[in-house]
C-alpha positions in Angstrom: -3.5 17.5 57.1 -1.0 16.4 59.6 -3.1 13.3 60.6 -1.7 9.7 60.5 -3.3 8.9 57.1 -1.7 11.9 55.4 1.7 11.2 56.9 1.6 7.5 55.9 0.2 8.0 52.4 2.0 11.2 51.3 5.0 11.9 53.4 6.8 8.7 53.8 7.0 6.9 50.5 8.0 3.2 50.5 10.2 3.3 47.4 12.3 5.9 45.7 10.1 5.9 42.5 6.7 5.9 44.3 6.4 9.6 44.0 6.8 9.4 40.2 3.7 7.2 40.0 1.4 9.6 41.9 2.4 12.9 40.2 1.9 14.6 43.6 4.3 16.0 46.2 3.7 16.7 49.8 5.7 19.5 51.3 5.9 19.9 55.1 5.9 23.4 56.6 6.0 24.6 60.2 3.7 27.3 61.6 4.7 28.2 65.1 6.1 24.7 65.6 3.0 22.9 64.2 3.4 20.8 61.1 1.3 21.7 58.1 1.3 19.9 54.8 0.7 21.2 51.3 0.0 18.8 48.5 0.8 19.9 45.0 0.8 18.3 41.6 3.7 18.0 39.3 2.6 20.7 36.8 4.9 23.7 37.0 4.2 27.1 35.3 6.2 27.5 32.1 6.4 30.0 29.3 8.3 29.3 26.0 9.7 26.0 27.6 11.2 27.9 30.5 10.1 28.0 34.1 8.3 31.2 34.9 9.5 31.6 38.5 12.5 30.3 40.5 14.7 27.5 39.3 18.0 25.7 39.9 21.0 26.2 37.7 21.0 22.5 37.3 18.2 21.7 34.8 17.6 18.3 36.3 16.7 19.6 39.7 13.1 20.5 40.3 13.0 21.0 44.1 13.2 24.8 44.0 10.2 25.0 41.7 8.3 22.4 43.8 9.0 24.3 47.1 8.0 27.6 45.5 4.8 26.1 44.2 3.9 24.7 47.6 4.7 27.9 49.3 2.6 29.9 46.8 -0.3 27.4 47.3 0.0 27.8 51.1 -0.4 31.6 50.8 -2.8 31.7 47.9 -0.7 32.6 44.8 2.7 33.3 43.5 2.0 37.1 43.6 1.5 37.0 47.4 5.0 35.5 48.0 6.8 37.6 45.4 9.5 39.7 47.2 8.9 37.9 50.5 11.3 37.4 53.3 13.7 34.4 52.8 14.4 34.1 56.5 10.7 33.5 57.2 10.3 30.9 54.4 13.4 29.0 55.6 12.0 29.0 59.2 8.7 27.6 57.8 10.6 24.8 56.1 13.0 23.9 58.9 11.0 24.8 62.1 13.8 27.2 62.9 13.7 30.6 64.4 13.8 33.3 61.8 16.3 36.1 62.2 16.9 38.9 59.7 20.5 40.1 59.6 21.1 43.2 57.4 24.6 43.3 56.0 24.4 46.7 54.4 22.7 50.0 55.1 20.1 51.0 52.6 
């Protein structure tokens, strides 16, 4: 999904409000330095008017829920990413090199 059409149509929007019209988000991840794209819709899992999974302390911010949904789609489900490794997820978002640093002995 990293072809020119995908990048032009989903990644680089022309106006700030264009994403609102489509109801879709395209999240870019990196796998061993190679870009991969996950397209998700704007429907987020909720129960009793609360988000079921991760969320921001600011109710107006949806980016944590959108990133988590894209990551769950990438790996197949929310249950697969539950209890995952944050350093690995951040590396996949930034194209960085993951490094786990333990601060306490368990």
